[in-house]
VOKETOR-713835 format. One record per residue: x, y, z of N, C-alpha, C, O, CB in turn; residue in three letters. Coordinates in nm, 3 decimals, m for minus. Glycine has a CB too. Example, Ala and Ser with C-alpha at 12.3 -4.5 7.8 and 13.67 -1.06 7.14 Angstrom:
<atoms>
+---------+---------+---------+---------+---------+---------+---------+---------+---------+---------+---------+---------+---------+---------+---------+---------+
|    n_xx |    n_yy |    n_zz |   ca_xx |   ca_yy |   ca_zz |    c_xx |    c_yy |    c_zz |    o_xx |    o_yy |    o_zz |   cb_xx |   cb_yy |   cb_zz | residuo |
+---------+---------+---------+---------+---------+---------+---------+---------+---------+---------+---------+---------+---------+---------+---------+---------+
|   1.319 |  m0.569 |   0.780 |   1.230 |  m0.450 |   0.780 |   1.320 |  m0.330 |   0.780 |   1.424 |  m0.332 |   0.846 |   1.131 |  m0.447 |   0.905 |     ALA |
|   1.285 |  m0.225 |   0.708 |   1.367 |  m0.106 |   0.714 |   1.290 |   0.003 |   0.787 |   1.341 |   0.114 |   0.804 |   1.408 |  m0.060 |   0.572 |     SER |
+---------+---------+---------+---------+---------+---------+---------+---------+---------+---------+---------+---------+---------+---------+---------+---------+
</atoms>
This chain:
<atoms>
+---------+---------+---------+---------+---------+---------+---------+---------+---------+---------+---------+---------+---------+---------+---------+---------+
|    n_xx |    n_yy |    n_zz |   ca_xx |   ca_yy |   ca_zz |    c_xx |    c_yy |    c_zz |    o_xx |    o_yy |    o_zz |   cb_xx |   cb_yy |   cb_zz | residuo |
+---------+---------+---------+---------+---------+---------+---------+---------+---------+---------+---------+---------+---------+---------+---------+---------+
|   0.331 |   0.026 |   0.409 |   0.337 |   0.007 |   0.290 |   0.236 |  m0.159 |   0.297 |   0.276 |  m0.245 |   0.375 |   0.511 |   0.015 |   0.237 |     MET |
|   0.164 |  m0.175 |   0.248 |   0.066 |  m0.337 |   0.274 |   0.167 |  m0.409 |   0.172 |   0.262 |  m0.478 |   0.210 |  m0.151 |  m0.347 |   0.208 |     LEU |
|   0.130 |  m0.383 |   0.017 |   0.155 |  m0.493 |  m0.057 |   0.230 |  m0.429 |  m0.175 |   0.205 |  m0.311 |  m0.197 |   0.025 |  m0.576 |  m0.093 |     VAL |
|   0.324 |  m0.497 |  m0.259 |   0.385 |  m0.450 |  m0.363 |   0.420 |  m0.559 |  m0.491 |   0.511 |  m0.642 |  m0.498 |   0.502 |  m0.387 |  m0.305 |     GLU |
|   0.347 |  m0.537 |  m0.555 |   0.303 |  m0.686 |  m0.647 |   0.322 |  m0.595 |  m0.773 |   0.305 |  m0.473 |  m0.774 |   0.110 |  m0.779 |  m0.624 |     THR |
|   0.373 |  m0.700 |  m0.919 |   0.411 |  m0.654 |  m1.013 |   0.246 |  m0.720 |  m1.142 |   0.225 |  m0.744 |  m1.261 |   0.593 |  m0.712 |  m1.026 |     GLY |
|   0.184 |  m0.719 |  m1.028 |   0.002 |  m0.796 |  m1.058 |  m0.087 |  m0.682 |  m1.071 |  m0.123 |  m0.611 |  m0.978 |  m0.078 |  m0.904 |  m0.907 |     ASP |
|  m0.115 |  m0.672 |  m1.178 |  m0.245 |  m0.548 |  m1.122 |  m0.365 |  m0.594 |  m1.064 |  m0.430 |  m0.547 |  m0.971 |  m0.311 |  m0.458 |  m1.242 |     GLN |
|  m0.382 |  m0.694 |  m1.136 |  m0.547 |  m0.746 |  m1.082 |  m0.496 |  m0.805 |  m0.930 |  m0.593 |  m0.852 |  m0.871 |  m0.640 |  m0.905 |  m1.206 |     ALA |
|  m0.370 |  m0.817 |  m0.850 |  m0.376 |  m0.847 |  m0.735 |  m0.366 |  m0.723 |  m0.636 |  m0.403 |  m0.724 |  m0.519 |  m0.283 |  m0.942 |  m0.719 |     GLU |
|  m0.304 |  m0.602 |  m0.714 |  m0.347 |  m0.485 |  m0.620 |  m0.469 |  m0.441 |  m0.650 |  m0.493 |  m0.342 |  m0.582 |  m0.262 |  m0.369 |  m0.622 |     MET |
|  m0.560 |  m0.471 |  m0.724 |  m0.691 |  m0.429 |  m0.720 |  m0.776 |  m0.496 |  m0.601 |  m0.854 |  m0.431 |  m0.533 |  m0.751 |  m0.458 |  m0.853 |     ARG |
|  m0.747 |  m0.654 |  m0.582 |  m0.779 |  m0.760 |  m0.469 |  m0.755 |  m0.670 |  m0.373 |  m0.856 |  m0.611 |  m0.333 |  m0.691 |  m0.901 |  m0.455 |     THR |
|  m0.632 |  m0.636 |  m0.313 |  m0.605 |  m0.578 |  m0.210 |  m0.682 |  m0.447 |  m0.178 |  m0.717 |  m0.390 |  m0.074 |  m0.481 |  m0.566 |  m0.215 |     TRP |
|  m0.691 |  m0.425 |  m0.294 |  m0.764 |  m0.281 |  m0.277 |  m0.918 |  m0.296 |  m0.254 |  m0.976 |  m0.227 |  m0.170 |  m0.743 |  m0.185 |  m0.415 |     LEU |
|  m0.948 |  m0.340 |  m0.290 |  m1.130 |  m0.437 |  m0.265 |  m1.122 |  m0.427 |  m0.126 |  m1.194 |  m0.350 |  m0.062 |  m1.157 |  m0.645 |  m0.320 |     ARG |
|  m1.040 |  m0.502 |  m0.074 |  m1.073 |  m0.569 |   0.061 |  m1.030 |  m0.487 |   0.132 |  m1.058 |  m0.521 |   0.247 |  m1.023 |  m0.700 |   0.099 |     ARG |
|  m0.954 |  m0.358 |   0.131 |  m0.934 |  m0.258 |   0.202 |  m1.048 |  m0.156 |   0.222 |  m1.070 |  m0.079 |   0.316 |  m0.831 |  m0.206 |   0.152 |     LEU |
|  m1.122 |  m0.183 |   0.092 |  m1.261 |  m0.077 |   0.046 |  m1.360 |  m0.140 |   0.144 |  m1.417 |  m0.077 |   0.233 |  m1.330 |  m0.088 |  m0.144 |     GLN |
|  m1.378 |  m0.312 |   0.111 |  m1.472 |  m0.385 |   0.182 |  m1.492 |  m0.354 |   0.371 |  m1.599 |  m0.328 |   0.427 |  m1.421 |  m0.537 |   0.146 |     GLU |
|  m1.384 |  m0.363 |   0.423 |  m1.349 |  m0.387 |   0.589 |  m1.364 |  m0.166 |   0.618 |  m1.340 |  m0.105 |   0.723 |  m1.102 |  m0.500 |   0.625 |     THR |
|  m1.400 |  m0.117 |   0.507 |  m1.440 |   0.010 |   0.608 |  m1.308 |   0.125 |   0.557 |  m1.334 |   0.243 |   0.584 |  m1.428 |  m0.045 |   0.817 |     GLY |
|  m1.189 |   0.101 |   0.495 |  m1.076 |   0.207 |   0.505 |  m1.154 |   0.290 |   0.433 |  m1.230 |   0.271 |   0.338 |  m0.921 |   0.178 |   0.447 |     VAL |
|  m1.106 |   0.427 |   0.523 |  m1.147 |   0.528 |   0.456 |  m1.030 |   0.548 |   0.292 |  m0.911 |   0.520 |   0.299 |  m1.144 |   0.659 |   0.579 |     ASP |
|  m1.085 |   0.590 |   0.181 |  m1.036 |   0.599 |   0.032 |  m0.952 |   0.712 |   0.031 |  m0.870 |   0.710 |  m0.061 |  m1.152 |   0.614 |  m0.081 |     GLU |
|  m0.948 |   0.805 |   0.099 |  m0.891 |   0.934 |   0.135 |  m0.729 |   0.907 |   0.187 |  m0.628 |   0.978 |   0.187 |  m0.990 |   1.007 |   0.258 |     SER |
|  m0.760 |   0.760 |   0.233 |  m0.609 |   0.715 |   0.338 |  m0.515 |   0.616 |   0.249 |  m0.405 |   0.580 |   0.291 |  m0.657 |   0.607 |   0.508 |     MET |
|  m0.556 |   0.582 |   0.149 |  m0.497 |   0.486 |   0.031 |  m0.410 |   0.533 |  m0.046 |  m0.433 |   0.653 |  m0.059 |  m0.585 |   0.438 |  m0.059 |     ILE |
|  m0.289 |   0.488 |  m0.126 |  m0.210 |   0.518 |  m0.215 |  m0.179 |   0.445 |  m0.259 |  m0.121 |   0.358 |  m0.193 |  m0.136 |   0.570 |  m0.202 |     ARG |
|  m0.195 |   0.432 |  m0.391 |  m0.150 |   0.342 |  m0.504 |  m0.037 |   0.428 |  m0.562 |  m0.041 |   0.545 |  m0.599 |  m0.271 |   0.304 |  m0.617 |     ILE |
|   0.075 |   0.332 |  m0.562 |   0.207 |   0.409 |  m0.675 |   0.221 |   0.346 |  m0.758 |   0.201 |   0.229 |  m0.727 |   0.352 |   0.432 |  m0.640 |     ASP |
|   0.254 |   0.365 |  m0.884 |   0.311 |   0.276 |  m1.027 |   0.447 |   0.293 |  m1.048 |   0.495 |   0.390 |  m1.108 |   0.245 |   0.321 |  m1.172 |     THR |
|   0.520 |   0.185 |  m0.993 |   0.644 |   0.219 |  m1.075 |   0.674 |   0.157 |  m1.172 |   0.696 |   0.037 |  m1.190 |   0.748 |   0.216 |  m1.018 |     LEU |
|   0.676 |   0.284 |  m1.266 |   0.685 |   0.224 |  m1.464 |   0.792 |   0.163 |  m1.439 |   0.859 |   0.220 |  m1.352 |   0.712 |   0.348 |  m1.625 |     CYS |
|   0.839 |   0.060 |  m1.484 |   0.901 |  m0.039 |  m1.557 |   0.993 |  m0.012 |  m1.673 |   0.966 |   0.060 |  m1.769 |   0.808 |  m0.112 |  m1.600 |     GLY |
|   1.124 |  m0.086 |  m1.650 |   1.148 |  m0.064 |  m1.753 |   1.254 |  m0.212 |  m1.798 |   1.235 |  m0.305 |  m1.721 |   1.199 |   0.087 |  m1.753 |     ARG |
|   1.325 |  m0.231 |  m1.876 |   1.376 |  m0.328 |  m1.947 |   1.459 |  m0.403 |  m1.849 |   1.484 |  m0.519 |  m1.879 |   1.445 |  m0.280 |  m2.064 |     LEU |
|   1.497 |  m0.364 |  m1.757 |   1.542 |  m0.435 |  m1.619 |   1.451 |  m0.464 |  m1.533 |   1.452 |  m0.578 |  m1.488 |   1.628 |  m0.365 |  m1.543 |     GLU |
|   1.344 |  m0.365 |  m1.487 |   1.261 |  m0.389 |  m1.393 |   1.132 |  m0.395 |  m1.419 |   1.105 |  m0.275 |  m1.431 |   1.277 |  m0.318 |  m1.311 |     LEU |
|   1.015 |  m0.465 |  m1.438 |   0.903 |  m0.432 |  m1.500 |   0.796 |  m0.366 |  m1.394 |   0.773 |  m0.417 |  m1.285 |   0.852 |  m0.556 |  m1.569 |     PRO |
|   0.760 |  m0.295 |  m1.423 |   0.595 |  m0.235 |  m1.356 |   0.602 |  m0.288 |  m1.206 |   0.587 |  m0.407 |  m1.181 |   0.424 |  m0.319 |  m1.447 |     THR |
|   0.618 |  m0.230 |  m1.146 |   0.518 |  m0.293 |  m1.022 |   0.419 |  m0.145 |  m0.956 |   0.417 |  m0.031 |  m1.003 |   0.647 |  m0.377 |  m0.865 |     ALA |
|   0.336 |  m0.207 |  m0.817 |   0.229 |  m0.183 |  m0.778 |   0.284 |  m0.115 |  m0.635 |   0.386 |  m0.168 |  m0.590 |   0.134 |  m0.308 |  m0.784 |     TYR |
|   0.244 |  m0.034 |  m0.578 |   0.301 |  m0.037 |  m0.430 |   0.167 |   0.021 |  m0.392 |   0.119 |   0.127 |  m0.433 |   0.457 |   0.058 |  m0.384 |     ARG |
|   0.098 |  m0.088 |  m0.282 |  m0.055 |   0.013 |  m0.224 |  m0.024 |   0.005 |  m0.040 |  m0.007 |  m0.085 |   0.043 |  m0.271 |  m0.100 |  m0.281 |     LEU |
|  m0.032 |   0.192 |  m0.040 |   0.004 |   0.160 |   0.146 |  m0.149 |   0.253 |   0.179 |  m0.234 |   0.310 |   0.109 |   0.214 |   0.265 |   0.244 |     SER |
|  m0.131 |   0.236 |   0.294 |  m0.175 |   0.347 |   0.367 |  m0.188 |   0.388 |   0.451 |  m0.147 |   0.313 |   0.539 |  m0.230 |   0.373 |   0.364 |     ARG |
|  m0.238 |   0.502 |   0.498 |  m0.148 |   0.654 |   0.549 |  m0.194 |   0.566 |   0.721 |  m0.285 |   0.491 |   0.755 |  m0.252 |   0.893 |   0.492 |     PHE |
|  m0.100 |   0.613 |   0.777 |  m0.145 |   0.594 |   0.946 |  m0.079 |   0.708 |   1.010 |   0.035 |   0.751 |   0.995 |  m0.086 |   0.441 |   1.029 |     VAL |
|  m0.175 |   0.748 |   1.084 |  m0.122 |   0.879 |   1.187 |  m0.086 |   0.884 |   1.265 |  m0.106 |   0.984 |   1.334 |  m0.168 |   0.954 |   1.229 |     THR |
|  m0.037 |   0.820 |   1.293 |   0.086 |   0.766 |   1.445 |   0.126 |   0.617 |   1.415 |   0.055 |   0.532 |   1.469 |  m0.006 |   0.760 |   1.641 |     ASN |
|   0.219 |   0.580 |   1.344 |   0.302 |   0.470 |   1.283 |   0.350 |   0.417 |   1.472 |   0.315 |   0.305 |   1.509 |   0.462 |   0.545 |   1.142 |     PRO |
|   0.418 |   0.498 |   1.556 |   0.455 |   0.456 |   1.653 |   0.335 |   0.366 |   1.770 |   0.369 |   0.288 |   1.859 |   0.518 |   0.573 |   1.693 |     ALA |
|   0.188 |   0.409 |   1.731 |   0.124 |   0.381 |   1.812 |   0.078 |   0.242 |   1.784 |   0.067 |   0.142 |   1.855 |   0.043 |   0.472 |   1.828 |     ARG |
|   0.049 |   0.274 |   1.626 |   0.009 |   0.131 |   1.594 |   0.099 |   0.010 |   1.602 |   0.052 |  m0.101 |   1.627 |  m0.034 |   0.131 |   1.468 |     GLU |
|   0.222 |   0.027 |   1.583 |   0.322 |  m0.084 |   1.553 |   0.336 |  m0.111 |   1.678 |   0.362 |  m0.230 |   1.694 |   0.459 |  m0.057 |   1.474 |     SER |
|   0.329 |  m0.040 |   1.796 |   0.391 |  m0.075 |   1.952 |   0.537 |  m0.065 |   1.929 |   0.621 |  m0.131 |   1.991 |   0.352 |  m0.240 |   2.021 |     GLY |
|   0.569 |   0.047 |   1.808 |   0.767 |   0.075 |   1.853 |   0.761 |   0.238 |   1.852 |   0.710 |   0.300 |   1.758 |   0.926 |   0.002 |   1.691 |     HIS |
|   0.805 |   0.285 |   1.940 |   0.843 |   0.420 |   1.994 |   0.919 |   0.444 |   1.899 |   1.003 |   0.358 |   1.876 |   0.906 |   0.439 |   2.131 |     GLU |
|   0.917 |   0.568 |   1.813 |   1.036 |   0.618 |   1.757 |   1.020 |   0.495 |   1.598 |   1.128 |   0.459 |   1.552 |   1.198 |   0.598 |   1.891 |     GLY |
|   0.964 |   0.471 |   1.567 |   0.982 |   0.373 |   1.425 |   0.937 |   0.448 |   1.285 |   0.822 |   0.490 |   1.279 |   0.873 |   0.224 |   1.438 |     ALA |
|   1.015 |   0.464 |   1.185 |   0.983 |   0.581 |   1.052 |   0.945 |   0.465 |   0.970 |   1.019 |   0.374 |   0.933 |   1.132 |   0.697 |   0.972 |     ASP |
|   0.782 |   0.485 |   0.941 |   0.685 |   0.407 |   0.861 |   0.650 |   0.504 |   0.713 |   0.572 |   0.463 |   0.628 |   0.535 |   0.378 |   0.967 |     ARG |
+---------+---------+---------+---------+---------+---------+---------+---------+---------+---------+---------+---------+---------+---------+---------+---------+
</atoms>
């Protein structure tokens, strides 16, 4: 996960930055966590990683 925010404009800014750096759009995931009275709506922006152990430098890491 790259960012979780309740601000839709912030999520769009992150998305635009990823696109500007050349990240393949098919590798981007946006989840909308619908809000309720106790919890406001939140947006999660994630990028698919083919081999998280290699990119994080941790073998066996679950991400």
